[in-house]
C-alpha positions in Angstrom: -2.6 -1.7 -0.9 -2.3 0.1 -4.2 -5.1 -1.2 -6.5 -2.6 -1.4 -9.4 -0.3 -3.8 -7.5 -0.9 -7.6 -7.5 -1.5 -9.1 -4.1 -0.7 -12.6 -5.2 2.8 -13.8 -6.0 3.8 -14.1 -9.6 5.8 -16.9 -11.1 8.9 -14.7 -11.2 8.5 -13.9 -7.5 8.8 -17.6 -6.4 12.1 -18.2 -4.7 13.9 -21.5 -5.3 16.3 -22.8 -2.7 19.7 -24.4 -3.4 18.2 -27.8 -3.8 15.9 -26.6 -6.5 12.7 -26.6 -4.4 10.3 -23.7 -4.8 8.5 -22.1 -2.0 5.3 -24.3 -1.8 3.2 -21.6 -0.2 4.0 -19.2 -3.0 3.3 -21.8 -5.7 0.0 -22.7 -4.0 -1.0 -19.0 -4.1 -0.2 -18.7 -7.8 -2.3 -21.8 -8.4 -5.3 -20.5 -6.5 -5.1 -17.1 -8.1 -5.0 -18.6 -11.5 -8.2 -20.6 -10.8 -10.2 -17.5 -9.9 -11.8 -15.8 -12.9 -11.9 -12.1 -13.4 -14.7 -10.4 -11.5 -18.2 -10.9 -13.0 -20.0 -7.6 -12.5 -23.2 -9.0 -14.1 -23.2 -12.2 -11.9 -21.6 -10.9 -8.7 -23.2 -13.4 -6.2 -22.3 -16.3 -8.5 -18.7 -15.0 -8.8 -18.4 -15.0 -5.0 -19.7 -18.5 -4.8 -17.0 -19.6 -7.2 -14.3 -17.5 -5.4 -15.2 -18.9 -2.0 -15.3 -22.5 -3.3 -11.8 -22.0 -4.8 -10.2 -20.5 -1.6 -12.2 -22.5 1.0 -9.4 -25.0 1.8 -6.6 -22.5 1.5 -6.7 -21.2 5.1 -6.3 -17.6 3.9 -6.6 -14.7 6.2 -9.3 -12.1 5.8 -6.8 -9.7 4.3 -5.4 -12.3 1.9 -8.9 -13.0 0.6 -9.5 -9.3 0.2 -6.3 -9.0 -1.7 -7.2 -11.9 -4.0 -10.6 -10.3 -4.8 -8.9 -6.9 -5.5 -6.6 -8.5 -8.1 -9.6 -9.8 -10.0 -11.6 -6.5 -10.1 -11.9 -4.4 -13.2 -11.1 -0.7 -13.2 -14.9 0.0 -13.0 -15.3 -2.2 -10.0 -12.2 -0.7 -8.3 -13.7 2.8 -8.8 -16.9 1.6 -7.1 -15.0 0.5 -3.9 -12.0 2.9 -4.0 -12.9 4.3 -0.6 -12.5 0.8 1.0 -9.3 0.2 -0.8 -7.7 3.5 0.1 -8.9 3.3 3.7 -9.7 -0.3 4.5 -11.6 -1.2 7.7 -9.6 -2.5 10.6 -11.5 -5.8 10.6 -13.7 -7.8 8.3 -11.9 -6.5 5.2 -13.0 -9.3 2.9 -16.6 -9.3 4.1 -16.9 -5.5 3.9 -15.6 -5.6 0.3 -17.9 -8.4 -0.6 -20.9 -6.7 0.8 -20.1 -3.5 -1.1 -19.6 -5.2 -4.4 -22.9 -7.1 -4.0 -24.6 -3.8 -3.1 -23.2 -2.0 -6.1 -23.5 -4.7 -8.8 -26.3 -6.9 -7.8 -29.8 -6.0 -8.8 -32.3 -6.1 -5.9 -35.6 -8.0 -6.3 -37.4 -4.6 -6.6 -35.0 -3.4 -9.2 -35.4 -6.6 -11.2 -39.2 -6.3 -11.0 -39.0 -2.7 -12.2 -36.8 -3.8 -15.1 -39.3 -6.5 -16.0 -42.2 -4.0 -15.9 -40.1 -1.6 -18.0 -39.5 -4.3 -20.6 -43.2 -5.2 -20.6 -44.0 -1.6 -21.2 -41.4 -1.4 -24.0 -43.0 -4.4 -25.6 -46.4 -2.7 -25.5 -45.0 0.5 -27.0 -43.1 -1.4 -29.7 -46.3 -3.2 -30.5 -48.2 0.1 -30.8 -45.3 1.6 -32.9 -45.4 -1.3 -35.3 -49.1 -1.1 -35.6 -48.9 2.6 -36.3 -46.3 2.0 -39.0 -48.5 -0.7 -40.6 -51.5 1.6 -40.6 -49.6 4.5 -42.2 -48.1 2.2 -44.9 -51.1 -0.1 -45.7 -53.9 2.1 -44.7 -56.4 1.4 -41.9 -58.8 -0.4 -44.2 -56.3 -3.1 -45.1 -55.7 -3.9 -41.4 -59.4 -4.0 -40.7 -60.2 -6.7 -43.3 -60.6 -10.3 -42.1 
C-alpha cells in the first residue's frame, strides 16, 4: 500500500443502492476511522491502547488493522517504518508494525532513567551558573553575609 493513500473508505466512496441504503460495512469503517486519533508519537503505548479499544469489536483482519494504523501516522512516523510499508511481512503485519512503532517512539526504562539523571545534572549546573552570576554581580562578600 502506498503510504499516501487512505486505507479506509471515505464518505464519497460509500455506495448507495437503489433503495437509498448505504453499504453498512463501509459506513462502519468510516465511523471507526473517525474515532481513532492521529498517532501520538510521545505516548505511543497509550495510543495503541486507545486504537485497540476502538477496533476491538470490529472483527478486522490483521491487514485492515495495519492499514488503519498507517492512515493515522505522521510523515515522521511513516519514515521510521517505511521498510515495513514498502515490503510488509507476509504475516503479523499489524503486530510487526506496532512493535516497530513502540521500539522507535517509546522510551525504554533505561532511557527514561538517563533522561532523569541528565535533568538532575542540568539542575545542578543551572544552580552553579546562577550562583556564579550572583557572585560576579553582587560580590562574594554579599553572598557570605547572614
